[in-house]
C-alpha positions as CSV (number, residue, x, y, z in Angstrom):
1,M,-21.2,10.6,118.0
2,N,-20.6,9.7,114.4
3,V,-19.2,6.3,113.8
4,T,-16.8,6.6,110.5
5,F,-15.9,3.6,108.4
6,Y,-12.4,3.3,110.3
7,D,-14.1,3.1,113.7
8,L,-16.0,0.1,112.4
9,L,-12.8,-1.3,111.1
10,N,-11.2,-0.9,114.4
11,I,-14.0,-2.8,116.0
12,V,-14.7,-5.5,113.4
13,I,-11.1,-6.6,112.6
14,P,-10.0,-7.6,116.4
15,I,-13.4,-9.5,116.6
16,L,-13.0,-11.4,113.4
17,I,-9.3,-12.3,114.6
18,I,-10.6,-13.5,118.0
19,I,-13.2,-15.8,116.2
20,F,-10.7,-17.1,113.8
21,L,-8.2,-17.9,116.8
22,A,-11.2,-19.6,118.4
23,Y,-11.9,-21.8,115.3
24,L,-8.3,-22.7,114.8
25,L,-8.0,-23.6,118.8
26,Y,-11.1,-25.9,118.4
27,R,-10.1,-27.3,115.0
28,Y,-6.4,-28.0,115.5
29,G,-6.0,-27.8,119.3
30,T,-8.4,-30.5,120.3
31,Q,-8.9,-34.2,119.4
32,E,-11.5,-36.6,120.0
33,V,-10.8,-39.6,122.5
34,L,-12.8,-42.1,123.9
35,V,-13.4,-42.3,127.6
36,E,-15.3,-44.6,129.8
37,Q,-17.7,-43.2,132.4
38,H,-19.7,-45.5,134.8
39,G,-19.3,-48.2,132.2
40,N,-20.3,-46.1,129.2
41,I,-18.0,-45.3,126.4
42,R,-18.2,-42.1,124.8
43,A,-16.2,-39.5,122.6
44,V,-15.0,-36.3,124.0
45,R,-12.5,-33.5,122.9
46,K,-9.5,-32.7,124.8
47,I,-7.0,-29.8,124.2
48,T,-3.8,-30.7,122.9
49,I,-1.2,-28.2,122.6
50,T,1.3,-28.6,119.6
51,P,4.1,-26.4,118.4
52,Q,2.0,-25.5,115.3
53,L,-0.9,-24.3,117.6
54,I,1.2,-22.3,119.5
55,V,2.7,-20.5,116.6
56,I,-0.9,-19.9,115.2
57,I,-2.0,-18.6,118.5
58,I,0.9,-16.1,118.9
59,V,0.6,-14.9,115.2
60,S,-3.1,-14.3,115.7
61,L,-2.6,-12.3,118.8
62,V,0.1,-10.2,117.1
63,L,-2.3,-9.6,114.4
64,A,-5.1,-8.6,117.0
65,V,-2.6,-6.3,118.9
66,I,-1.7,-4.7,115.4
67,A,-5.5,-4.1,114.2
68,M,-6.1,-2.5,117.6
69,S,-2.9,-0.3,117.9
70,Y,-4.0,2.2,115.2
71,K,-6.8,4.6,114.6
72,V,-7.6,6.3,111.4
73,I,-8.6,10.1,111.8
74,P,-10.5,11.1,108.6
75,Q,-10.3,14.6,106.8
76,G,-11.8,17.6,108.9
77,Y,-11.3,15.6,112.2
78,A,-9.0,15.6,115.1
79,G,-8.5,13.6,118.3
80,V,-7.6,13.7,121.7
81,K,-5.2,10.9,122.9
82,F,-5.4,9.9,126.4
83,N,-3.0,7.6,128.3
84,H,-4.9,5.8,130.9
85,I,-1.7,5.0,133.0
86,F,0.1,8.3,133.1
87,R,-3.0,10.2,132.5
88,R,-1.6,12.4,129.8
89,Y,-3.6,14.1,127.1
90,S,-2.3,15.0,123.5
91,I,-3.8,16.3,120.2
92,V,-3.5,13.9,117.3
93,G,-4.4,15.3,113.7
94,E,-5.9,13.6,110.3
95,G,-4.4,10.0,109.3
96,I,-3.2,7.1,110.8
97,N,-2.3,7.4,114.5
98,F,-0.8,4.5,116.5
99,I,-1.9,3.8,120.0
100,I,-0.9,1.3,122.7
101,P,-3.9,-1.1,123.0
102,F,-5.7,-1.0,126.4
103,V,-3.5,1.8,127.5
104,E,-4.2,4.5,125.3
105,S,-7.6,5.9,123.8
106,I,-8.4,8.3,121.1
107,Y,-11.7,10.6,121.2
108,Q,-12.6,11.8,117.9
109,Y,-13.9,15.3,117.3
110,D,-15.5,16.8,114.0
111,L,-13.6,20.2,113.3
112,Q,-15.9,21.1,110.4
113,I,-18.7,23.8,110.5
114,K,-21.9,22.5,112.3
115,E,-25.4,23.7,111.6
116,Y,-28.2,23.7,114.3
117,T,-31.5,25.1,113.0
118,I,-34.5,25.5,115.2
119,S,-37.7,25.5,113.0
120,T,-40.8,23.4,112.4
121,A,-39.3,22.2,109.1
122,A,-36.2,20.9,110.6
123,R,-37.9,19.5,113.7
124,R,-35.9,17.0,115.8
125,K,-36.4,15.3,119.1
126,G,-39.5,17.1,119.7
127,E,-38.1,20.6,119.0
128,G,-39.8,23.3,116.9
129,T,-40.2,27.0,117.0
130,I,-39.0,29.0,120.1
131,W,-41.9,30.7,121.7
132,G,-41.8,33.5,124.1
133,T,-43.3,36.8,125.3
134,S,-42.2,40.0,123.8
135,A,-41.6,43.2,125.6
136,D,-45.2,44.7,124.6
137,G,-46.8,41.4,125.8
138,V,-47.4,39.5,122.6
139,S,-46.7,35.8,122.0
140,V,-43.8,35.6,119.5
141,G,-42.1,32.5,117.9
142,L,-38.6,32.6,116.5
143,E,-37.0,30.2,114.2
144,A,-33.2,30.5,113.5
145,T,-30.0,28.8,112.4
146,L,-26.6,28.8,114.3
147,L,-23.3,27.8,112.6
148,Y,-20.4,26.9,114.8
149,K,-17.2,24.8,115.2
150,I,-14.5,23.9,117.4
151,N,-10.7,24.8,116.5
152,K,-8.1,22.4,116.9
153,E,-6.2,24.7,119.3
154,N,-9.4,24.7,121.7
155,L,-10.0,20.9,121.6
156,M,-8.1,20.0,124.7
157,L,-10.4,22.7,126.7
158,V,-13.6,21.4,125.1
159,H,-12.9,17.7,125.8
160,K,-11.8,18.3,129.4
161,N,-14.6,20.6,130.3
162,L,-17.5,19.6,128.2
163,G,-16.9,16.1,126.5
164,M,-17.9,14.7,123.1
165,N,-21.7,15.5,123.4
166,Y,-20.8,19.4,124.1
167,D,-23.4,20.2,121.5
168,E,-26.4,18.9,123.5
169,K,-24.7,19.7,126.8
170,V,-23.9,23.5,125.9
171,V,-24.5,24.5,122.4
172,Y,-28.3,23.9,121.9
173,P,-29.4,25.2,125.6
174,V,-27.3,28.2,124.9
175,F,-28.9,29.0,121.6
176,K,-32.4,28.5,122.8
177,A,-31.9,30.7,125.9
178,A,-30.4,33.6,123.5
179,L,-33.5,33.2,121.4
180,K,-35.8,33.7,124.3
181,S,-33.8,36.6,125.5
182,I,-34.2,38.3,122.3
183,I,-38.0,37.8,122.2
184,S,-38.4,39.2,125.8
185,N,-36.1,42.3,125.1
186,H,-37.8,43.5,122.0
187,T,-41.3,44.6,121.0
188,S,-43.1,42.6,118.3
189,D,-42.8,45.5,115.8
190,E,-39.1,45.3,116.5
191,L,-39.1,41.6,115.9
192,I,-41.0,41.8,112.6
193,S,-38.3,44.0,111.2
194,F,-35.4,42.2,112.7
195,G,-33.2,42.7,109.7
196,K,-33.4,46.6,110.0
197,N,-32.8,46.5,114.0
198,K,-29.7,44.3,113.7
199,I,-31.3,41.6,116.0
200,D,-29.3,38.9,114.2
201,E,-26.1,40.8,115.6
202,E,-27.4,41.0,118.8
203,L,-28.3,37.4,119.0
204,K,-24.7,36.6,117.6
205,K,-23.0,38.7,120.1
206,G,-25.0,37.0,123.0
207,I,-24.2,33.4,122.0
208,K,-20.5,34.2,121.3
209,S,-20.4,35.7,125.0
210,K,-21.3,32.5,126.3
211,L,-19.7,29.8,124.0
212,E,-16.3,31.2,122.9
213,P,-15.0,31.2,126.7
214,L,-15.5,27.3,126.5
215,G,-13.7,27.1,123.2
216,I,-16.6,27.0,120.6
217,T,-16.2,29.3,117.8
218,V,-19.5,30.9,116.8
219,I,-19.6,31.5,113.0
220,D,-22.9,33.0,112.6
221,A,-26.6,33.1,114.2
222,M,-29.4,34.0,111.8
223,I,-33.3,34.4,112.4
224,R,-35.0,32.8,109.7
225,D,-38.6,33.5,110.6
226,V,-40.8,35.4,113.1
227,K,-44.2,33.7,114.0
228,F,-47.2,34.9,115.8
229,T,-50.6,33.1,117.1
230,P,-53.4,33.0,114.3
231,D,-55.5,35.7,116.1
232,Y,-52.3,38.1,116.2
233,E,-51.5,37.5,112.6
234,K,-55.1,38.3,111.4
235,A,-55.1,41.5,113.7
236,L,-51.7,42.3,112.1
237,E,-53.0,41.7,108.6
238,E,-55.9,44.2,109.4
239,K,-53.4,46.8,110.6
240,K,-51.6,46.7,107.5
241,I,-54.7,47.2,105.5
242,A,-55.6,50.3,107.7
243,E,-52.1,51.8,107.2
244,Q,-52.4,51.1,103.6
245,E,-55.7,53.2,103.5
246,V,-54.2,55.9,105.5
247,L,-51.4,56.3,103.1
248,K,-53.8,56.3,100.3
249,M,-55.9,59.1,102.1
250,R,-52.8,60.9,102.8
251,Y,-51.7,61.0,99.2
252,V,-55.2,62.1,97.9
253,I,-55.0,65.0,100.4
254,E,-51.6,66.0,99.5
255,K,-52.3,65.7,95.8
256,E,-55.5,68.0,96.4
257,S,-53.6,70.5,98.8
258,L,-51.1,70.7,95.6
259,N,-54.0,71.6,93.3
260,V,-55.2,74.4,95.7
261,Q,-51.7,76.0,95.9
262,K,-51.7,75.8,92.0
263,M,-54.6,77.5,92.0
264,L,-53.9,80.0,94.5
265,V,-50.6,80.9,92.4
266,E,-52.5,81.2,89.2
267,A,-55.2,83.6,90.8
268,R,-52.3,85.7,92.3
269,G,-50.8,86.0,89.0
270,K,-54.0,87.1,87.3
271,A,-54.7,89.4,90.1
272,K,-51.3,91.0,89.8
273,A,-51.6,91.3,86.1
274,I,-55.0,93.0,86.5
275,S,-53.5,95.5,88.9
276,I,-50.6,96.3,86.7
277,V,-53.3,96.8,83.7
278,A,-55.4,99.1,85.7
279,R,-52.5,101.2,86.9
280,E,-51.4,101.7,83.3
281,L,-54.9,102.7,82.4
282,K,-55.1,105.3,84.8
283,K,-52.1,106.7,83.6
284,N,-53.2,106.6,79.8
285,P,-56.9,105.9,79.5
286,E,-56.9,106.1,75.8
287,Y,-54.7,102.5,75.9
288,I,-57.8,100.6,76.4
289,G,-59.0,101.7,73.0
290,Y,-55.7,100.6,71.5
291,L,-56.1,97.1,73.2
292,Y,-59.6,97.1,71.9
293,V,-58.6,97.8,68.2
294,D,-55.6,95.5,68.6
295,K,-58.1,92.5,69.0
296,L,-60.0,93.4,65.9
297,S,-59.8,91.6,62.5
298,D,-57.4,93.3,60.0
299,K,-60.0,93.6,57.6
300,I,-62.3,96.1,59.5
301,K,-61.0,99.7,58.6
302,V,-63.8,101.8,60.3
303,I,-65.8,101.4,63.6
304,I,-69.1,103.5,64.4
305,A,-68.8,103.8,68.2
306,N,-72.1,105.9,68.3
307,E,-74.2,108.1,66.0
308,K,-71.6,111.1,66.2
309,T,-68.3,109.3,66.5
310,L,-66.7,107.6,63.5
311,L,-63.2,105.8,64.2
312,N,-60.6,105.4,61.2
313,L,-58.6,102.6,62.6
314,D,-55.5,103.5,60.2
315,E,-55.2,106.8,61.6
316,I,-55.5,105.4,65.1
317,I,-52.7,102.7,64.4
318,K,-50.5,105.2,62.6
319,S,-50.7,107.7,65.6
320,K,-49.7,104.8,67.8
């Protein structure tokens, strides 16, 4: 429970008034007198009540009662006022609230958003990473954060059923149990990719179902980290390396496959072109001579094919 400055004032001021009253009683309400006991004379103090002393006592008591009759609720807080005689409850808000000393009490609650983190870094009271066994038998540790609060309208419900230490009584155990349930209901691979599998939402939903009926509002629940044993982390790293090698090999195979397909397409194109040329040559055998001449230099005018054949290129071209 957090103790504020105003709580300290409510305690310190009445104590100071009582000390001051005791001093006044000793200083002005007693006097030294000489008495004889067994033949010996000695000085002793006796209480003497005077009107001035009575006034001082009354004023001091009134001041003490006034100091004890108010309680300041700071911003972001609220209180439950309880009357011990009539056993009645009421909700009080921020600011100065008056009470009847020794008859009424105010129990102060923080209405601001609270944060509870389970991790090695935020370790408290011996707590750390929550460990459990996953659905595939792997030892998995989770670190997570819970954001929660209580609303003013639910304050009476929380106070009557849980009390001021509702955090340690309900919130912390429910959060830890929910994390262990998440571990046991999922495989290690699912937990690693908890963002994609919406495990955060599942965690939040499970906690809300337990806490909100008790008057505690769950703002958010977030998994911060997933941990494994050192041996499993080493095996996991080796698995990632092997998967990368497989992906690399698959890329090489796909690339070579594309090259083969490209070569087949080119070969089919060439074969089709040859088939077309062969078909045309059957129809016009002299066409091959034209193709031959078409590839020659423009400076060549006459070709001797054999001893009896003389080709005039100009005539061949003109005839075409």
